[in-house]
C-alpha positions as CSV (number, residue, x, y, z in Angstrom):
1,M,0.0,-0.1,0.1
2,P,2.8,2.5,0.8
3,V,4.4,1.8,-2.6
4,L,1.0,2.3,-4.4
5,L,0.4,5.5,-2.5
6,L,4.0,6.7,-3.3
7,A,3.3,5.9,-7.2
8,G,0.0,7.8,-7.1
9,F,1.7,10.7,-5.4
10,L,4.3,10.9,-8.1
11,H,1.5,10.8,-10.7
12,G,-0.3,13.7,-9.2
13,S,2.8,16.0,-8.3
14,A,5.3,14.9,-11.2
15,K,5.5,18.6,-12.4
16,S,5.7,20.2,-8.7
17,Q,7.8,18.2,-6.4
18,T,10.9,16.0,-6.6
19,T,10.8,12.6,-4.9
20,S,14.0,10.9,-3.7
21,I,14.2,7.3,-4.4
22,T,16.5,4.7,-2.8
23,I,17.2,1.4,-4.2
24,R,14.8,-0.4,-1.8
25,S,12.0,1.8,-2.7
26,A,12.8,1.5,-6.4
27,I,12.6,-2.4,-6.2
28,D,9.3,-2.1,-4.2
29,M,7.8,0.2,-6.6
30,A,8.9,-1.8,-9.6
31,L,7.4,-5.0,-8.1
32,A,4.1,-3.3,-7.4
33,N,3.8,-1.2,-10.6
34,N,5.6,-2.8,-13.5
35,Y,3.0,-3.7,-16.1
36,T,4.9,-6.5,-17.6
37,L,5.1,-8.3,-14.1
38,K,1.4,-7.5,-13.6
39,A,0.4,-9.3,-16.9
40,D,2.8,-12.2,-16.1
41,S,1.2,-12.7,-12.5
42,L,-2.1,-13.4,-14.3
43,N,-0.7,-16.7,-15.5
44,N,-0.8,-18.1,-12.0
45,Q,-4.5,-17.6,-12.1
46,V,-4.7,-19.1,-15.6
47,A,-2.8,-22.1,-14.2
48,R,-5.2,-22.6,-11.3
49,D,-8.1,-22.4,-13.4
50,K,-6.5,-25.1,-15.9
51,V,-6.3,-27.3,-12.7
52,S,-10.2,-26.9,-12.2
53,I,-10.7,-27.7,-15.9
54,A,-8.8,-30.9,-15.6
55,K,-10.8,-31.9,-12.4
56,A,-14.1,-31.4,-14.2
57,D,-13.6,-34.5,-16.1
58,F,-14.3,-36.4,-12.8
59,L,-17.6,-34.6,-12.3
60,P,-20.8,-35.7,-13.8
61,Q,-21.4,-34.4,-17.3
62,V,-25.2,-33.5,-18.0
63,N,-26.5,-32.5,-21.3
64,F,-29.9,-31.6,-22.4
65,Y,-31.0,-31.9,-26.1
66,N,-34.1,-31.0,-28.0
67,K,-35.1,-31.8,-31.7
68,M,-37.9,-31.1,-34.1
69,E,-38.0,-33.0,-37.4
70,Y,-40.3,-32.8,-40.5
71,N,-40.1,-35.7,-42.9
72,A,-41.1,-34.5,-46.3
73,A,-40.9,-38.0,-47.7
74,L,-41.6,-41.0,-45.4
75,P,-39.2,-43.8,-45.9
76,S,-40.6,-47.3,-47.1
77,Q,-39.8,-50.7,-46.1
78,M,-40.3,-53.9,-48.2
79,L,-42.4,-56.5,-46.3
80,P,-43.6,-60.0,-47.4
81,G,-47.0,-59.9,-48.8
82,N,-48.4,-62.7,-46.6
83,V,-47.4,-60.5,-43.4
84,I,-50.0,-57.9,-44.5
85,G,-52.8,-60.2,-46.0
86,Q,-51.6,-60.3,-49.6
87,P,-49.8,-63.5,-50.0
88,E,-50.1,-63.3,-53.8
89,K,-47.2,-60.7,-53.7
90,D,-43.8,-61.5,-52.5
91,L,-42.8,-58.1,-51.3
92,I,-44.9,-55.0,-50.7
93,P,-43.5,-51.5,-49.9
94,V,-44.9,-50.0,-46.6
95,Q,-44.2,-46.6,-45.3
96,F,-43.0,-46.3,-41.7
97,G,-42.8,-43.3,-39.5
98,T,-44.7,-40.0,-39.2
99,R,-44.5,-36.6,-40.8
100,Y,-43.5,-34.9,-37.6
101,V,-41.0,-35.9,-34.7
102,M,-40.4,-34.1,-31.6
103,G,-38.2,-35.1,-28.9
104,S,-36.1,-34.0,-25.8
105,G,-34.0,-35.7,-23.1
106,I,-31.2,-35.5,-20.7
107,E,-28.0,-37.6,-20.7
108,A,-25.7,-37.8,-17.8
109,T,-22.4,-39.6,-17.7
110,Q,-19.8,-40.2,-15.0
111,N,-16.1,-41.4,-15.5
112,I,-15.5,-44.2,-13.1
113,I,-12.1,-45.4,-14.3
114,K,-9.9,-43.3,-16.4
115,R,-6.3,-43.2,-15.4
116,S,-5.1,-40.8,-18.0
117,S,-7.5,-38.1,-16.5
118,R,-6.1,-38.4,-13.1
119,L,-2.5,-38.0,-14.4
120,Q,-3.8,-34.8,-16.5
121,V,-5.0,-33.3,-13.3
122,A,-1.6,-34.1,-11.6
123,A,0.1,-32.5,-14.6
124,A,-2.0,-29.4,-14.3
125,E,-1.4,-29.1,-10.6
126,L,2.5,-29.5,-11.5
127,N,2.1,-26.8,-14.2
128,T,0.8,-24.3,-11.6
129,G,4.2,-24.7,-9.7
130,I,6.2,-24.2,-13.0
131,T,4.1,-21.2,-13.6
132,Q,4.8,-19.8,-10.2
133,T,8.6,-20.5,-10.6
134,R,8.6,-18.6,-14.0
135,H,7.0,-15.6,-12.3
136,L,9.5,-15.7,-9.6
137,L,12.2,-15.7,-12.3
138,N,10.6,-12.7,-13.9
139,R,10.4,-11.0,-10.5
140,E,14.2,-11.8,-10.0
141,D,14.9,-10.4,-13.5
142,L,13.0,-7.3,-12.9
143,V,14.9,-6.8,-9.4
144,Y,18.1,-7.3,-11.2
145,Q,17.2,-4.7,-13.9
146,V,16.2,-2.2,-11.3
147,A,19.2,-2.6,-9.2
148,T,21.7,-2.4,-12.1
149,G,19.8,0.5,-13.6
150,Y,19.9,2.2,-10.2
151,Y,23.7,1.8,-9.9
152,D,24.1,2.9,-13.6
153,L,22.3,6.0,-12.7
154,L,24.6,6.5,-9.7
155,A,27.7,5.9,-11.8
156,T,26.7,8.3,-14.4
157,T,25.7,10.9,-11.4
158,E,29.3,10.4,-10.0
159,K,30.9,10.9,-13.4
160,I,29.0,14.2,-13.9
161,N,30.1,15.2,-10.5
162,T,33.7,14.3,-11.1
163,T,33.6,16.0,-14.4
164,K,32.1,19.2,-12.7
165,K,35.3,19.0,-10.3
166,D,37.5,18.6,-13.3
167,Y,35.8,21.6,-15.1
168,S,36.3,23.8,-11.8
169,N,40.0,22.7,-11.5
170,I,40.8,23.6,-15.1
171,R,39.0,27.0,-14.7
172,E,41.1,27.7,-11.6
173,I,44.2,26.7,-13.5
174,E,43.0,29.0,-16.5
175,Q,42.6,31.9,-14.2
176,I,46.1,31.6,-12.9
177,A,47.4,30.9,-16.3
178,K,45.6,34.1,-17.7
179,T,47.4,36.1,-15.2
180,Q,50.8,34.7,-16.2
181,F,49.9,35.1,-19.9
182,E,49.0,38.8,-19.5
183,S,52.4,39.2,-17.6
184,G,54.2,37.5,-20.4
185,V,55.3,34.5,-18.5
186,L,53.1,32.1,-20.4
187,K,52.8,31.6,-24.1
188,R,49.5,32.2,-25.9
189,I,49.5,28.6,-27.3
190,D,49.6,27.2,-23.9
191,F,46.8,29.5,-22.7
192,E,44.6,28.6,-25.6
193,S,45.2,24.9,-24.9
194,L,43.8,25.4,-21.5
195,Q,40.7,27.1,-23.0
196,I,40.3,24.1,-25.4
197,N,40.6,21.6,-22.4
198,A,37.7,23.6,-20.5
199,A,35.6,23.5,-23.7
200,N,36.3,19.8,-24.2
201,I,35.2,19.1,-20.4
202,Q,32.0,21.2,-20.8
203,S,31.2,18.9,-23.9
204,Q,31.7,15.9,-21.8
205,L,29.2,17.3,-19.2
206,D,26.5,17.8,-21.9
207,Q,26.9,14.3,-23.2
208,L,26.9,12.7,-19.6
209,Q,23.8,14.6,-18.9
210,T,22.0,13.2,-22.0
211,T,23.1,9.8,-21.1
212,Y,21.7,10.3,-17.5
213,N,18.4,11.5,-18.8
214,Q,18.1,8.5,-21.1
215,Q,18.9,6.1,-18.4
216,L,16.6,7.9,-16.0
217,A,13.7,7.4,-18.6
218,Y,14.2,3.8,-18.8
219,F,14.5,3.5,-15.0
220,K,11.2,5.1,-14.7
221,Y,9.7,2.8,-17.2
222,L,10.9,-0.2,-15.2
223,L,9.2,1.4,-12.1
224,G,5.9,1.8,-13.8
225,L,6.3,5.6,-13.3
226,P,5.0,8.3,-15.9
227,T,7.6,9.8,-18.0
228,N,7.0,13.2,-16.6
229,A,7.6,12.1,-12.9
230,V,10.4,14.1,-11.3
231,V,12.5,11.9,-9.2
232,S,16.1,12.1,-7.7
233,I,18.3,9.0,-7.0
234,N,19.4,8.9,-3.6
235,N,23.3,8.5,-3.6
236,D,24.2,5.6,-1.3
237,I,27.2,4.1,-2.9
238,T,29.7,4.8,-0.2
239,R,28.7,1.7,1.9
240,I,31.1,-1.2,1.1
241,P,29.2,-4.6,1.5
242,G,30.6,-7.3,3.5
243,L,31.1,-10.9,2.8
244,M,27.9,-12.9,1.8
245,Q,26.5,-15.3,4.2
246,N,26.0,-18.8,3.1
247,G,27.5,-17.9,-0.3
248,G,27.5,-20.8,-2.7
249,T,25.5,-23.0,-0.7
250,R,22.0,-22.3,-2.2
251,L,22.7,-22.9,-5.9
252,W,20.4,-25.8,-5.8
253,E,17.6,-23.4,-4.8
254,R,18.1,-21.2,-7.7
255,E,14.8,-20.6,-9.4
256,D,16.2,-21.6,-12.8
257,V,17.7,-24.7,-11.5
258,H,14.3,-25.5,-9.7
259,L,12.5,-24.8,-13.0
260,Y,14.3,-27.6,-14.7
261,R,13.7,-30.1,-12.0
262,Q,9.9,-29.1,-12.4
263,L,10.1,-29.5,-16.3
264,I,11.7,-32.9,-15.9
265,E,9.1,-34.1,-13.5
266,S,6.4,-32.6,-15.9
267,K,7.8,-34.5,-18.8
268,E,7.9,-37.8,-16.8
269,L,4.3,-37.3,-15.9
270,E,3.5,-36.8,-19.6
271,V,5.2,-40.2,-20.4
272,K,3.0,-41.8,-17.7
273,T,0.0,-40.2,-19.2
274,I,0.6,-41.5,-22.6
275,K,1.2,-45.0,-21.2
276,A,-2.2,-44.7,-19.3
277,E,-4.1,-44.1,-22.5
278,R,-3.7,-47.8,-23.2
279,M,-5.6,-48.7,-20.1
280,P,-9.4,-49.4,-20.2
281,A,-11.8,-46.5,-19.5
282,V,-15.1,-47.1,-17.7
283,N,-18.0,-44.6,-17.4
284,A,-21.6,-44.9,-16.3
285,F,-24.5,-43.1,-18.1
286,F,-28.1,-42.4,-17.7
287,R,-30.4,-41.3,-20.5
288,F,-34.0,-40.0,-20.3
289,N,-36.1,-39.2,-23.5
290,Y,-39.4,-38.0,-24.4
291,Q,-40.4,-38.3,-28.0
292,S,-43.7,-37.4,-29.8
293,Q,-44.5,-38.6,-33.4
294,F,-47.6,-37.4,-35.5
295,N,-48.6,-36.4,-38.8
296,Q,-50.8,-33.5,-38.2
297,P,-49.4,-30.2,-36.3
298,G,-52.4,-30.2,-34.2
299,D,-51.5,-33.5,-32.7
300,A,-48.3,-32.1,-31.2
301,I,-49.9,-31.4,-27.9
302,K,-51.7,-34.7,-27.5
303,S,-50.4,-37.1,-25.0
304,D,-51.5,-40.0,-27.0
305,Y,-48.7,-39.5,-29.5
306,G,-45.8,-39.2,-26.9
307,F,-43.9,-41.7,-25.1
308,K,-41.0,-41.8,-22.5
309,S,-37.8,-44.0,-22.6
310,S,-34.8,-44.2,-20.2
311,T,-31.6,-46.1,-20.1
312,V,-29.1,-46.8,-17.6
313,G,-25.7,-48.5,-18.3
314,I,-22.0,-48.6,-18.2
315,N,-19.5,-48.2,-21.1
316,T,-16.0,-49.7,-21.3
317,S,-13.6,-48.8,-24.0
318,I,-10.3,-50.5,-24.6
319,P,-7.9,-48.8,-27.1
320,L,-6.5,-51.6,-29.5
321,F,-4.8,-49.7,-32.4
322,D,-4.2,-46.1,-33.1
323,G,-2.0,-46.2,-36.1
324,Y,1.1,-46.1,-33.7
325,R,0.3,-42.4,-32.8
326,R,0.7,-43.2,-29.1
327,R,3.9,-45.1,-29.6
328,N,5.4,-42.2,-31.7
329,R,4.2,-39.7,-29.0
330,M,6.0,-41.7,-26.5
331,H,9.3,-41.6,-28.5
332,V,9.0,-37.8,-28.8
333,A,8.4,-37.4,-24.9
334,K,11.3,-39.5,-24.1
335,V,13.6,-37.7,-26.3
336,E,12.3,-34.3,-24.9
337,L,12.8,-35.8,-21.3
338,Q,16.5,-36.7,-22.1
339,Q,17.1,-33.0,-23.5
340,L,15.7,-31.7,-20.4
341,Q,18.1,-33.8,-18.3
342,F,21.0,-32.7,-20.2
343,Q,20.0,-29.2,-19.8
344,N,19.4,-29.4,-16.2
345,E,23.0,-30.8,-15.7
346,Q,24.3,-27.7,-18.0
347,Q,22.1,-25.3,-15.9
348,Q,23.7,-26.6,-12.7
349,Q,27.2,-26.3,-14.0
350,L,26.4,-22.7,-15.1
351,A,25.0,-21.8,-11.7
352,S,28.4,-23.1,-10.1
353,T,30.4,-21.0,-12.7
354,E,28.4,-18.0,-12.2
355,W,28.8,-18.2,-8.4
356,V,32.6,-18.6,-8.6
357,S,32.9,-15.8,-11.1
358,A,30.7,-13.4,-9.2
359,S,32.1,-14.1,-5.6
360,E,35.6,-13.7,-7.0
361,T,34.7,-10.5,-8.7
362,L,32.9,-9.1,-5.6
363,N,36.0,-9.9,-3.4
364,N,38.3,-8.1,-5.9
365,D,36.0,-5.0,-6.2
366,R,36.0,-4.8,-2.3
367,Q,39.9,-4.6,-2.5
368,Q,39.8,-2.2,-5.3
369,V,37.6,0.3,-3.4
370,L,40.2,0.3,-0.5
371,I,43.2,0.8,-3.1
372,T,41.5,3.5,-5.1
373,R,40.5,5.4,-1.9
374,E,44.0,5.6,-0.8
375,N,45.2,6.6,-4.3
376,L,42.5,9.3,-4.5
377,V,43.8,10.9,-1.0
378,L,47.3,10.8,-2.4
379,A,46.2,12.4,-5.7
380,E,44.4,15.2,-4.0
381,K,47.5,16.0,-1.9
382,V,49.7,16.2,-5.1
383,Y,47.4,18.2,-7.0
384,T,47.0,20.7,-4.1
385,S,50.7,20.9,-3.8
386,R,51.3,21.4,-7.4
387,K,48.8,24.1,-7.7
388,A,50.4,26.1,-5.0
389,L,53.8,25.6,-6.5
390,Y,52.4,26.7,-9.9
391,S,50.9,29.8,-8.4
392,E,54.4,30.6,-7.0
393,G,55.9,30.0,-10.4
394,V,58.1,27.1,-9.1
395,T,56.5,24.4,-11.2
396,T,55.4,24.2,-14.9
397,L,52.0,24.1,-16.4
398,I,52.5,20.8,-17.8
399,E,53.2,19.3,-14.4
400,L,50.1,20.9,-12.9
401,L,48.1,19.6,-15.7
402,D,49.5,16.0,-15.3
403,A,48.6,16.4,-11.5
404,E,45.1,17.4,-12.4
405,R,44.7,14.5,-14.9
406,E,45.9,12.2,-12.3
407,L,43.5,13.4,-9.8
408,S,40.6,13.2,-12.3
409,Q,41.5,9.6,-13.1
410,S,41.9,8.8,-9.5
411,R,38.4,10.2,-8.8
412,N,37.0,8.2,-11.8
413,L,38.6,4.9,-10.7
414,H,37.5,5.3,-7.2
415,T,33.9,6.0,-8.3
416,Q,33.8,3.2,-10.6
417,S,35.3,0.9,-8.0
418,L,32.4,2.0,-5.6
419,I,29.9,1.3,-8.4
420,N,31.4,-2.0,-9.3
421,V,31.4,-3.3,-5.7
422,Q,27.7,-2.5,-5.6
423,T,26.8,-4.2,-9.0
424,S,29.0,-7.2,-8.0
425,L,27.0,-7.8,-4.9
426,V,23.8,-7.8,-7.0
427,K,25.4,-10.3,-9.4
428,A,26.6,-12.5,-6.4
429,H,23.1,-12.6,-5.0
430,K,21.6,-13.5,-8.3
431,A,24.2,-16.2,-8.9
432,N,23.7,-17.5,-5.4
433,G,19.7,-17.4,-5.8
434,T,19.2,-15.0,-2.9
435,L,18.5,-11.9,-5.0
436,L,14.7,-11.8,-3.9
437,T,15.4,-12.8,-0.3
438,E,18.8,-11.9,1.4
439,F,19.7,-9.0,-1.0
440,V,16.3,-7.3,-0.7
441,K,16.6,-7.6,3.1
442,S,20.0,-6.1,3.2
443,I,19.2,-2.9,1.4
């Protein structure tokens, strides 16, 4: 409910107020509002309804019918002449039936023994679990897209901030160089190079802002927000995540691995269903009919021309030969089952590979954050010293620009390391199968 209220608030105040979004609120909002996920969630209801459809085969089937016939030409039957009092003739045509026939009735049937239907119910119930697993995979994919999109926005934001600092530094250097140029200490070409550098940095800022706007538009699409919603991304990339708990021990619980187990079980059930089609099927039936036969329309309501009939019985059917259709279906199902078993083994190997790669990357990125942080502190000291020396005329412009470039590179590397460690954490949880549980709880 809070997420829905927040989304409604953003709809109403998109043009007047900016709302700050954290990664947790972004994920909650996407899970509640994303239209693709909403449409996919309806498949769960469809799967449950299909179970009810399959179970309907075990309930009585009752049908009512009504008919009215007009026989324009009554059929004739050849009868021996001595039967109707004309022994001199061998066969005499005699008309049977009436001009009008009206009838109605009720037929009820009930399956008693039909093993294939029971297996179809089990298959429908298993398909409900498969649908739920696919939905969880789609939720996991959405959380992954939102999390990585969130950190992409933070990365671009930090690049913009770093570039602004670079621009501020180059403008400060330009002001110092302008004084030196006017006093004749600095050459014109060196001063103009500084102006070119400042213009290039300004161009980079414009490009980064365009990239940010594009990323933000797609991010709002993932969250189900209108395009005119005004949001700001809360910067929380400075926290360095710790080691994952139970890392690498839940690969068997990954939804994609679980899905293959369900698909294998479903295919095995399909094989059993095909085999069960060879078994006898027994059903009981009851029929009640009322029929009226007459030659004149006015006799339709007379009870003298109507009669009732009813039948109760049991039907038994035993398949004998179907043109090898069942046998060929069995071959296809067994081959598909073998394919799923191979794919299941491959998926488990892929899960292990993804976890090893993701965990190693996460540990390396955690180390890189510490290294780049120390390097950034050192680069800031060097730049401050170089700028002071340049103002005093002790060092050259090239040395100052080198120090500024090193500082800019150190900032970018440190920012990227902060982003990398966050995205690595997302990938590690995805590889471990805990993206929807432990990761969401930890943010």
